PLY file of the C-alpha trace (Angstrom):
ply
format ascii 1.0
element vertex 180
property float x
property float y
property float z
element edge 179
property int vertex1
property int vertex2
end_header
-38.31 40.30 -36.49
-41.37 39.80 -34.50
-43.64 39.55 -37.66
-41.24 37.27 -39.43
-41.21 34.76 -36.42
-44.88 35.04 -35.34
-46.04 31.71 -36.60
-43.15 29.74 -35.29
-43.33 31.51 -32.06
-46.89 30.55 -31.63
-46.25 26.93 -32.57
-43.66 26.91 -29.68
-46.09 28.61 -27.16
-48.68 25.90 -28.08
-46.18 23.05 -27.82
-45.04 24.14 -24.43
-48.66 24.91 -23.19
-49.76 26.35 -19.97
-47.71 25.41 -16.85
-50.84 24.25 -14.97
-49.39 21.27 -13.10
-46.10 19.96 -11.87
-45.68 17.47 -14.43
-46.22 20.31 -16.98
-43.67 22.31 -15.27
-41.17 19.53 -15.28
-41.62 18.99 -19.09
-41.08 22.66 -19.69
-38.08 22.81 -17.45
-36.43 19.75 -19.14
-37.25 21.40 -22.67
-35.72 24.79 -21.49
-32.57 23.12 -19.99
-31.95 21.36 -23.29
-32.48 24.32 -25.37
-30.46 26.79 -23.19
-27.71 24.30 -22.67
-27.29 24.05 -26.56
-27.69 27.62 -27.21
-25.21 28.61 -24.42
-22.61 26.16 -25.73
-23.09 27.74 -29.13
-22.68 31.13 -27.88
-19.32 30.13 -26.17
-17.78 29.06 -29.49
-18.68 32.25 -31.73
-16.78 35.44 -32.08
-19.00 38.38 -30.94
-19.12 41.57 -32.83
-17.24 44.39 -31.52
-20.38 46.78 -31.35
-21.66 44.69 -28.60
-18.76 45.61 -26.46
-18.79 43.36 -23.35
-22.52 42.83 -23.52
-23.81 39.21 -23.80
-26.95 37.45 -23.07
-27.25 36.29 -19.44
-26.49 32.69 -18.82
-29.33 30.80 -17.15
-27.61 27.23 -16.82
-26.36 27.78 -13.14
-30.01 28.43 -11.97
-31.71 26.06 -14.28
-29.44 23.30 -12.83
-30.43 24.47 -9.37
-34.14 24.30 -10.50
-33.65 20.78 -11.80
-32.13 19.58 -8.53
-35.17 21.18 -6.74
-37.52 19.10 -9.00
-35.32 15.89 -8.71
-34.71 16.06 -12.41
-31.54 15.27 -14.59
-30.79 17.67 -17.39
-31.13 16.36 -20.88
-28.59 17.60 -23.46
-29.07 18.56 -26.95
-26.12 19.16 -29.44
-25.65 22.83 -29.96
-27.61 24.55 -32.87
-25.71 25.62 -35.98
-23.72 28.60 -35.34
-25.00 31.93 -36.90
-23.46 32.56 -40.36
-23.28 36.22 -39.87
-23.93 38.98 -37.50
-27.63 39.40 -38.49
-28.15 35.81 -37.92
-26.59 36.20 -34.35
-28.70 39.10 -33.69
-31.89 37.08 -34.68
-30.81 34.23 -32.21
-30.16 36.62 -29.36
-33.52 38.22 -30.13
-35.20 34.93 -29.28
-32.97 34.30 -26.18
-33.49 37.78 -24.69
-36.99 38.00 -25.71
-37.84 34.94 -23.48
-37.59 37.46 -20.68
-40.92 38.83 -21.92
-42.64 35.34 -21.76
-40.99 34.64 -18.44
-43.36 37.35 -17.09
-46.29 34.99 -17.72
-44.47 31.84 -16.90
-43.28 33.07 -13.37
-46.84 33.66 -12.39
-47.95 30.25 -13.53
-45.03 28.62 -11.60
-45.79 30.52 -8.54
-49.40 28.92 -8.57
-47.58 25.61 -8.34
-45.60 26.66 -5.30
-42.45 27.45 -7.21
-40.43 30.47 -6.60
-37.14 32.47 -6.87
-35.94 30.12 -3.96
-37.26 26.86 -5.26
-37.66 25.46 -8.75
-38.26 28.67 -10.79
-35.13 30.67 -10.09
-34.47 30.96 -13.90
-38.01 32.44 -14.45
-37.37 34.85 -11.48
-34.09 35.79 -12.89
-35.47 36.35 -16.51
-38.61 38.15 -15.34
-37.11 40.14 -12.51
-35.40 42.63 -14.97
-35.98 43.55 -18.57
-32.69 45.33 -18.68
-31.03 42.66 -20.99
-33.88 42.91 -23.34
-33.68 46.80 -23.30
-30.02 46.73 -23.63
-30.25 44.18 -26.53
-32.74 46.47 -28.52
-30.41 49.41 -27.99
-27.53 47.73 -29.34
-29.48 46.29 -32.10
-30.18 49.84 -33.34
-26.50 50.31 -33.53
-25.66 47.34 -35.48
-23.29 48.38 -38.28
-24.38 45.71 -40.60
-27.93 44.39 -40.40
-29.81 42.22 -42.79
-33.42 41.85 -41.54
-34.12 38.77 -43.62
-31.00 37.07 -42.22
-31.92 38.07 -38.67
-35.43 36.54 -39.10
-33.83 33.33 -40.34
-31.50 33.23 -37.29
-34.57 33.65 -35.08
-36.52 31.20 -36.97
-33.86 28.54 -36.71
-33.55 29.23 -32.99
-37.39 28.73 -32.59
-37.11 25.38 -34.64
-34.44 24.35 -32.26
-36.66 25.05 -29.35
-39.42 23.23 -30.81
-37.01 20.24 -31.23
-36.10 20.49 -27.69
-39.81 20.14 -26.62
-40.37 17.11 -28.96
-37.16 15.46 -27.60
-38.37 15.94 -24.14
-41.72 14.45 -25.01
-40.11 11.36 -26.84
-37.91 10.78 -23.74
-41.09 10.87 -21.63
-43.05 8.65 -24.05
-45.43 11.46 -25.12
-46.58 11.11 -28.58
-47.39 14.07 -30.98
-49.17 11.68 -33.53
0 1
1 2
2 3
3 4
4 5
5 6
6 7
7 8
8 9
9 10
10 11
11 12
12 13
13 14
14 15
15 16
16 17
17 18
18 19
19 20
20 21
21 22
22 23
23 24
24 25
25 26
26 27
27 28
28 29
29 30
30 31
31 32
32 33
33 34
34 35
35 36
36 37
37 38
38 39
39 40
40 41
41 42
42 43
43 44
44 45
45 46
46 47
47 48
48 49
49 50
50 51
51 52
52 53
53 54
54 55
55 56
56 57
57 58
58 59
59 60
60 61
61 62
62 63
63 64
64 65
65 66
66 67
67 68
68 69
69 70
70 71
71 72
72 73
73 74
74 75
75 76
76 77
77 78
78 79
79 80
80 81
81 82
82 83
83 84
84 85
85 86
86 87
87 88
88 89
89 90
90 91
91 92
92 93
93 94
94 95
95 96
96 97
97 98
98 99
99 100
100 101
101 102
102 103
103 104
104 105
105 106
106 107
107 108
108 109
109 110
110 111
111 112
112 113
113 114
114 115
115 116
116 117
117 118
118 119
119 120
120 121
121 122
122 123
123 124
124 125
125 126
126 127
127 128
128 129
129 130
130 131
131 132
132 133
133 134
134 135
135 136
136 137
137 138
138 139
139 140
140 141
141 142
142 143
143 144
144 145
145 146
146 147
147 148
148 149
149 150
150 151
151 152
152 153
153 154
154 155
155 156
156 157
157 158
158 159
159 160
160 161
161 162
162 163
163 164
164 165
165 166
166 167
167 168
168 169
169 170
170 171
171 172
172 173
173 174
174 175
175 176
176 177
177 178
178 179
C-alpha cells in the first residue's frame, strides 16, 4: 500500500507543511479535526469484519476537542467520506488512519518546540506517538485478512488521502488562504 499511495501521501505532507509556528499548528489542527471527525463518523456506520474481532482504530476526537479548546479554536466539520465498498477498501482506509501514528512521531516534536504537549494543545499527537501498538496490531490483523485485494486497498487508502487533502484545502479556504 505504501508504494501505491506514495505520491498522494507526499502531496498531503507538502500541503500540511512543517509545524513551525502556532498559526501553522492551528491550521494543521483544524484540518486534522475535520478529517478525523468525518472518518470517525464513517467508521461508526460500517459493519466491521469478524477477523478484526474487537479491534478498532483509536478515536482521537475527545483529545482533539481538548486540543482545540486549548488553542481557542472551534472545530470545523466535513461530511464523512464515502464508506468503503469492501473489506479491502476498509483496510486501506485504516492503513492511513493507523499509519498516522508514524507521522505523529515527527509532528509531536515540532509541536513541543512551540510549547505544546500532552497536557496542552497536542494531546492527540502525544496519544498517537506514545505507542505504536495500534499500528502493529493492525499490521498483524492485516496479514490475517481472509479476503484481501491489494488494488482495492490502495484505492481505499488513496481516497482517504484525497479526503485529507480536501480537509486541508477547506481549512485554508475558511482562513482565506489561496492555493492559486
